[in-house]
N, C-alpha and C positions, 0 to 999 in steps of 0.2 A: 386297382382303386381301393382306397381305404374303407374299411366298413365303419358306418356310423350308427350310434344307437338313437332311438327316438327320445327326444327331450320332453320336458315338462309341456303338457297341452299339446303334444304333437299328434295324438289321436283324438283330438277335439272333446275331450272330457271336461266336465266343469271342475273348478277348484273353489272349495270353501273354507272359511276358517277365519280367524281373527287376523286379517290383513292389516298392514300399516294404514291406520286412518279409518278402519272399517270395524263394525261390532261383531262379536263372535256369532255364528249361525246365519249371518248375511254375507252375500257376496260382494265383495269390495269391487269398485270400478276398476277396469283393466288398466295396469300400468304400462309404461313403454315397453317393458321387456315382453307382456303377455301380447301386446298388440303386435309387436314385431314378430313374435312366434306365430300368432294366428295368421298374420300376413304371409308369412313364408309358408305354412301350411297350405294357404288357399291358393298360393302361386304353384306349389308342387302339385296339388291335387289338379289344377288346370292343364299343367304341363303333361301329367300323365295321361289325362283324358284326352288331350289333343294328339298325343303321341299314338295312343291306341286307336284313336279315330282314323289315323292315317296310316298305320301300321297294325292291324290286328294280328294277333298271334305272337307278340313279344312276350318275353318271360321278365320275372322280376330284374334278373341279371342284365337283360337286354336294355331294359330301361335305365338301370343305374348307369350303364356304360354309354348309353346315348345321350341321356340328359345331364350327366355329370353330377348326379345326385347320389349320396352314400346309400348303399344297398340297405341298410337298416331302415333310413328313412323312407325310401321307396316301398319297403315292405309294409310299414306302417300305413302309409298312403293307400296302397292297394288293399290291404285288409279292411279298411275303412270304406272303400269303395265297393269291395265285395260284398260287405255286410248292409249296404245300402241298396244292393242290387243293381249299381250302375256298371259294374265290371262283372263279367262271367269267366270262371275258370274252366278251361277245357282240359280233359285228360292228356297227359303227354303221349306222344307218338313215339315208337321205337327210334332211336338215332340211326344215322347212316353209319356210324362207326361205333362199334362197342366200346363203351367207356364205363369206369366204376361210377357208383353212386346212383340215385333215383333221379330220372329225366325231369326237368323242370316243367311246370303246367304253364300252358299258354293263356294269355289273356286276351279277351275280345269285349266289344261292345255290341249291343244290340243294333239292327240295322242292315242296310246293304253293305256288302264287303267289298271295300276297294281294292284294285288289283294293279300290279305293275307290269309294264310291258317292257320286253327286251328284244333288241334286234342286234345279232351279232354276225360279222362278215368274217370268215375264215377259211383259208384253203379253197378259195373260189366258190365256197357256199355261203348263202345267207340264210340263216336260222332266226325265227321269230317265236316268242312264246309269251303267254299270260301266266303270271305268277302270283300267288298269295304272298303276303308280307310274311307268312310264316315258313316260306320256302317251298311250297307245293308248286309243281308245274300243273297248271290247269288245262293248258291246250298248247300245242307247239306245231310248226310246220318248217320245212327246210326245203329251199329251192337252189338250183345250180344257177350261179350267176354268169350270164354269157359275157363275152368279150365286149359286145356293143353295148350292154347294159353297165359293164364295168367304167367304160369311158363316159357315159352319160351321169353316172353317180348312182348311189344307192337309195335315195330318198324315196322315189317313186315306187321300186319294187319292195322297199321296206315297209310302206304305208299299205301297200296292197297286201303283203303277207301278213302283217300285223291285223288288218281288218279281217281277214279271213280267219285268223287264230281266235279273235274275238268272238266271231259269229259261230265258230265251232264249239265253243264253250258257252254258248248262250248268255254271254256277257254283254252289257250295255256300254256305249262309248263313255257315258258319263261316270261309270266306274273306274276308269282309267285314271290314275293320280300322278304317274310319272313314267317316262320312258328311258330307258339306259341303252346307248348305242355303243356296241363293241367293235373296235377296227384293229386290224393286224398292223399297227403302226405307233410310233411313239408320240400319239397326238397330246395336245395341250388344249384342255377344255376352253372354249371361247375363241381360240386362235387357229387351230388345226395343226397340220403337220409341217415344219418347216423344210424347205427343200435344201438338200445339201450341195446342189451344184448342177449347172446346166449339163454337164458332160455325162453325168451318170446315166447308164442304161440298165435294163433289167433283164433277167431271163424269163422269156414267155413260156417255157415248156410246162407241160402239166405238172402240178405240184408245186410250182413256183408261185410267188405273190407278187402280182405287178405293182402293188402299193409300196412293198419294203424291199423286194428282192429275197425275202426270207423263204427257205425251203422248208416245207412241212413233210411229215412222214406218212401222212394219210391222204385221202380224197384224190386217189391216183389220177382219176378222169377229170379232175376239175379243169375246166377251161378248154378241155380237148375237143378239137373240131368245131369251135365256135368262131366261125368267120375266117379261119386260116391264120396263117402267120403274118405278120405286119409287113406292110409294102417295103419293098428294097429301098434302102437309104432313108428310110423313116425311123428315126429314133423314138422309143418308147420312153414316156416320162419316168423319172425315178419314182414319184409318187402319183396316184391317182390325182388328176388336176382338181377334182372336187374335194380332195381332203387338204388342198391349200387353206380352206376355211373349215369350221367346225360343224359336220353334218348334223349334229344334234339341234343347232339353232333352227334350221329349216324344219326338221322334224317335229321339234315342239311347237313351232307356229302353226304348223299344219293341223296339229292335234288340238291345239289350245291347252296343252299341259307342260310343266316343266320337263325338260329332257337334258341329258348330260352324256358326253362321250367318255369313253375309257378304252385304254389298250386291253386287247383280249387277254393276253397272259396276266395282267393285273387283276381283271375280273376273275380268272380262275384263282389266283391267291387269295382273293377276297372270298370267294366261294368256300375254299377250303379252310380258311380261317373261321368262318361263320357256321358251316355245316359239315365240314369233313375232317380230314386227318390234322389239320392245322388248329383245331379247337383246343384251347387252353395253352397254346404255344405262345411266347412273347416275340420269338424271332425265327423266321424260316425264309428259306427260298423256294418257290414253286416253279418247276420246269414243265412248260407247255410245249410238248414234242409232237403232237398229232394235228395235222392241218397247218400249223405254222409252228415255228421255233421261237421261244421267248421265255421269259422269266418274270415272275413277280416277286418283289421283295418285301417282307414284313418285318418291321423293326419297331420294338417298343409297342407292339400290339397294332401298329397302324402302317398302312401302306406307305411305301416309300417311292417316290416318282422321280426323284432327282430333279436337279436344276432346271432341266430343259425337258423333262418328260421322258429321258432316254434311259433311265435306270431299268435294268433288267433286260436289255436288249441282247439276250444270249446269242441270238444268230449272228451278231456283229462283232464277236470276240475273234481277235486275229490268231489264226492257227497255220497260216502259211505265207510265207515270205514271197513266194512266186505265184500266189493264187490270183484268181481274176479280180477285176475291179468290182466294187460293189456299190449299189445306190446311195449307201450311207455315206459314200466318200472314201471308205477305206479299201484295202486289198487283202485278199486272202481270209475272208470271214468265214466263220464256221458254217453258216448256212450253205455255202457252196459245196459242202462236202457231204450233204444231206440229201433228201429228196430222192430223185431217181437213181442216184449214185448207189444207195443202198440196196435198190432192188436188183440193180444190175450186176452188184457183187455176188448176189445169191442166184441170179438166173442161170448161168451156164451148168449149174448142177442138176437141173430139172428140164424135163422135157416137154413142159407146157408153159404158156406165158404165166408169171407171177404178179400179183398186185402186193402192195405193202400189207395188206391185211392176210394174205397168204403167208408172207414171210413171218408175220407174228404168230400165225397159227402153227406154223412148222415149228418155229422156235419153242412155243409152249408145249408142243408135243415131245419136245427133246431132240429134234434134229439138230445135229452137231454144227453144221455150216451156218444156218440161220442163227443159232445160238452164239455162234462166235462173232457174226457180225454185229449183233446188238450188243454184246459185251465190249467190242472194239468201239462202238459208238459211244458207250458209256464211258470208257477210257478217255476218248476225245473230249468229251464234254468234262469229264472229271478232272482233267489236268489244270485247265484255267480255273475251274471251279474250286480247286483245292486252294489256289492262292486266295481267292475270295473267301474261303472258309476261316483262313488265318487272319484275314483282316477283318472279316465281319463278325466271327465266332457265333453263327446261328445254332439253333437247338436241332434244326432239322433240314434236311433238303427233301423235299416232296416230288416225287416223280409222277408225271401226268398218269392218271389212273386210266385213261383212255387205251393205254398199251396192253391192258388187261394182264394175264398171267406172265406174258412174255416180258413186261416191263421189269420183272426181277433180275433179268439178265442185264438190262441198261443200268439198273441199281447197283448190281454187282461190279459193273466195271467203273461206275462212279465212286463206289466205297472203296475200291482197290486204289484209285489214284488219290483220294484224299488220304487215305492211311499211309501212302507212300510219301506224299509230297507236302501236305498240310503240316502245320506245327502240331506236335503231339498233344499238347493240351486241347487245342481246338479240334482235332481230329476225334479224340475221345468223347468231346461233348457233343458232337453231332451225329444225328442218326439219319440214315438214308432210307425213306419209307415210300410206300405206293399211296397215291391220292385216293381218297374214298369216294370221290363223286364221278368219277369216269367222264363222261361227254358232258355232265351237266354242271361241271365246275364253273364254266364262265357264266351260265344262266343263273346260278345260285349267287355267284358274285355280284350279278346284276341286282339281285334282292338285298344283299348287304349294303350296296351303294345306294339303292333307292331308299332304304330305310333311313341312312344318315342323312339323305337329302330332305326326307319328309319331316324326320323329327327335328333336325337342325340341333345346334349346340345348346 
């Protein structure tokens, strides 16, 4: 966004002199230009105050980006409001990622602090959190979603979990201003998830996701032992029935606040863009690999959802011609090579049952077998991603920080494939890096989305 300098009268100072039709030493009546400037200043002051009332903790840069006002103009307005005592500058906090330069100060108004609610379904688990608009997690809770609950819908358990979170942080319901609902599906706000076809069935093994058929890398025990396998001859739906409509609509109505749904990987991308490894990047791909498999794409500094909300569905890239059918309507999707298959590849080399977290810990400790399995995973993902790098030419590929130190092995495999198969110019321009927010990426993405909803254009 271009920087703009404050114009005459931008800071509200009086102007005297011999104006046209006025005597020296007396103030002339405001002309059309001065009236217009004063009106613009008043509107900008009001917009800044409204933005900070809804999103305390924004910086000057945040305000300029969200409101579409030049940064120089925003700085002038904020300086005036600080001098008048209407806005308070808070000392900056250390950033999640080490970055050059001085951290920006956060701006707040006096009075009760509004909070944002986030509810995210991923890998068979439901997580809820109350967050400040500055990106601080005030309180959180996680619950395993049983199969019976999965079929009934997430509204009731989400509201119960969120209520407990608010109570745990001693927050009042009236402080809740917006709720973001994250789901592991290519959802379209207001309409839900389109059904790809009646014939599609899903893998109901632990680690799978009945909403999308995507296999995650974590939450090994998700949905295990909850109600047993589906009845013989009973096909399971390709998507949760309740995802045929947007669950945020009912959540918002029950709470009496605005609510919006978003894909979980997209939330992760928004979180890294606003608070993590994606800060300052104009274009990148975020790879969500724990819990579910997906990707969020940021282009031109904005999230790219695609024509039908399907952009970034990494788990549905075609990798095997003879692979199984997938709920998306395709065959041989990447998601079916993940999940339990990775643990099963490592298990024969060890004398006790392993979880995926065990595999990550072993790889991080330098164990050759687990390390190779994760590098192979990176290569499998990296091959189709290399073609995308050639077409999209991003600045970075951000690998899910939830993998911890073991994520370096996945990143190594991805980098190898990009270097081998992407166009040399695009391969040299892209950097494969670890996410900076670990498991909080989707929650902080909810903050970024909530800010945009609260502030508006």
